[in-house]
C-alpha positions as CSV (number, residue, x, y, z in Angstrom):
1,M,91.1,68.7,56.8
2,K,90.0,66.7,53.8
3,D,87.6,69.5,52.7
4,D,90.4,72.0,53.1
5,L,92.6,70.0,50.7
6,L,89.8,69.6,48.2
7,S,89.1,73.3,48.2
8,Q,92.8,74.1,47.8
9,I,92.9,71.6,44.9
10,F,89.9,73.3,43.3
11,L,91.2,76.9,43.8
12,R,94.7,76.2,42.6
13,F,93.5,74.2,39.5
14,A,90.9,76.9,38.7
15,G,93.7,79.5,38.7
16,I,95.9,77.3,36.6
17,S,93.1,76.7,34.1
18,L,93.0,80.4,33.3
19,L,96.7,80.2,32.2
20,A,96.1,77.3,29.8
21,V,96.8,79.4,26.7
22,G,97.5,76.8,24.1
23,G,95.9,74.0,26.0
24,A,96.3,72.1,29.2
25,T,99.9,71.1,28.5
26,A,100.9,74.8,28.3
27,A,99.7,75.3,31.9
28,L,101.9,72.5,33.3
29,P,104.8,74.7,34.3
30,E,102.5,76.7,36.6
31,A,101.0,73.4,37.8
32,Q,104.4,72.1,38.6
33,R,105.3,75.3,40.4
34,Q,102.1,75.1,42.5
35,I,101.9,71.4,43.1
36,V,105.6,70.6,43.6
37,T,107.3,73.8,44.7
38,E,104.6,75.7,46.6
39,A,102.2,73.2,48.1
40,H,104.7,70.3,48.2
41,W,101.9,67.9,47.4
42,M,104.2,65.7,45.3
43,S,107.8,65.4,44.2
44,A,109.0,66.6,40.8
45,R,109.6,62.9,39.9
46,K,106.0,61.9,40.8
47,F,104.7,64.9,38.9
48,A,106.7,63.8,35.8
49,E,105.5,60.3,36.2
50,A,101.9,61.4,36.4
51,F,102.4,63.4,33.3
52,A,104.0,60.5,31.5
53,I,101.1,58.2,32.4
54,A,98.6,60.8,31.2
55,Q,100.4,61.2,27.9
56,V,100.3,57.5,27.0
57,S,96.6,57.3,28.0
58,P,94.0,57.8,25.3
59,G,92.1,61.1,25.6
60,P,92.8,64.8,25.9
61,N,95.9,66.2,27.5
62,V,93.8,67.7,30.3
63,I,93.5,64.2,31.8
64,V,96.8,64.9,33.5
65,F,95.1,67.3,35.9
66,S,92.5,64.6,36.8
67,L,95.4,62.2,37.5
68,F,97.1,64.8,39.8
69,G,93.8,65.1,41.7
70,W,93.5,61.3,41.9
71,R,97.1,61.1,43.3
72,L,96.3,63.9,45.8
73,D,93.0,62.7,47.2
74,G,91.6,59.7,45.4
75,L,88.2,59.9,43.6
76,A,87.2,63.1,45.3
77,G,90.4,64.7,44.3
78,L,90.0,63.6,40.7
79,V,86.5,65.1,40.5
80,V,87.5,68.4,42.2
81,A,90.7,68.7,40.1
82,T,88.8,68.0,36.9
83,L,86.1,70.6,37.7
84,G,88.8,73.1,38.8
85,I,90.8,72.8,35.6
86,L,87.8,72.7,33.2
87,A,85.1,75.0,34.5
88,P,86.9,78.4,34.6
89,A,88.6,77.9,31.3
90,S,85.4,76.7,29.7
91,L,83.5,79.8,30.9
92,L,86.3,82.1,29.8
93,A,86.4,80.5,26.4
94,F,82.7,80.9,26.0
95,A,82.9,84.5,26.9
96,A,85.9,85.1,24.6
97,A,84.2,83.4,21.7
98,R,81.1,85.7,22.1
99,A,83.4,88.8,22.3
100,M,85.4,87.6,19.2
101,R,82.2,87.1,17.3
102,R,81.1,90.6,18.1
103,A,84.5,92.1,17.3
104,G,84.6,90.5,13.9
105,E,87.8,91.6,12.0
106,A,88.9,94.2,14.6
107,P,92.6,95.0,14.3
108,W,93.1,94.5,18.1
109,L,91.8,91.0,17.8
110,A,94.2,90.0,15.0
111,L,97.1,91.5,17.1
112,L,95.9,89.5,20.2
113,K,95.8,86.2,18.3
114,K,99.3,86.9,16.9
115,A,100.7,87.7,20.3
116,L,99.2,84.6,22.0
117,A,100.9,82.1,19.6
118,P,104.5,82.7,20.9
119,V,103.2,82.7,24.5
120,A,101.7,79.2,24.0
121,V,104.9,77.9,22.5
122,G,107.0,79.4,25.3
123,L,104.8,77.9,27.9
124,M,105.1,74.5,26.3
125,A,108.9,74.8,26.0
126,A,109.0,75.7,29.8
127,N,106.9,72.6,30.4
128,G,109.4,70.4,28.6
129,Y,112.3,71.8,30.6
130,L,110.5,71.4,33.9
131,L,109.3,67.9,33.3
132,A,112.8,66.8,32.1
133,R,114.3,68.3,35.2
134,G,111.9,66.2,37.3
135,A,112.2,63.0,35.3
136,D,116.0,63.0,34.6
137,S,117.5,61.6,37.8
138,D,120.5,59.9,36.3
139,R,122.6,59.7,33.1
140,F,120.4,57.1,31.4
141,T,117.2,59.1,31.8
142,T,118.9,62.3,30.6
143,I,120.2,60.5,27.5
144,V,116.8,59.1,26.8
145,T,115.2,62.6,27.1
146,V,117.8,64.2,24.8
147,V,117.7,61.5,22.2
148,S,113.9,61.3,22.3
149,A,113.5,65.1,22.0
150,S,116.0,65.2,19.1
151,F,114.3,62.4,17.3
152,V,110.9,64.0,17.5
153,A,112.2,67.4,16.6
154,M,114.3,66.3,13.6
155,S,112.4,63.2,12.2
156,P,109.2,63.1,10.2
157,R,108.4,59.8,12.0
158,S,105.8,59.4,14.6
159,P,106.8,60.0,18.3
160,L,105.7,56.4,18.9
161,W,109.1,55.4,17.4
162,A,110.9,57.4,20.1
163,M,108.7,55.8,22.8
164,A,109.5,52.3,21.4
165,M,113.2,53.0,21.2
166,S,113.2,54.3,24.7
167,V,111.5,51.2,26.1
168,A,113.8,48.9,24.2
169,A,116.8,50.8,25.5
170,A,115.5,50.5,29.1
171,V,114.9,46.8,28.7
172,V,118.4,46.2,27.3
173,A,120.0,48.5,29.9
174,G,118.1,46.7,32.7
175,R,119.2,43.3,31.4
176,F,122.8,44.3,31.6
177,G,122.4,45.9,35.0
178,L,123.1,49.4,33.7
179,L,120.0,51.1,35.3
180,P,120.3,52.5,38.8
181,S,118.0,50.8,41.3
């Protein structure tokens, strides 16, 4: 049974890795669909919490997939998930780099690069929506999401300010009993 779960983690994450146009974060909508909706391995809330923990941890964004693996099956899940998310995409990137080097300035290559940029942005926008849907379970969390997103989108300041303001708001709201339990 455990080996079956590990092989499922590897196969699902290997498939997801091939969709990571724009980086690991861009593949999160598909990861959410597979982990939460199809396999029912964790709730949308737990998925969003794992993402949040990975985002505040130092290191690359792909660490979130290792954390998913850890939550699913401990150390073995972490190793299998990490290999699943990294190996196929790395091999594909290597092959693509060789092909691009051979193609040089081919018109089809310029068109492909131009077409992939909006795909990556669209996948990241879908990621934000899906994560917000999973994390926003009450009025307070919805307000924090909207204010934080607005601040980051409209301010030249670091996103760390949004994080600090959100934590301060949660502390104040908690002190006054305004947070749901």
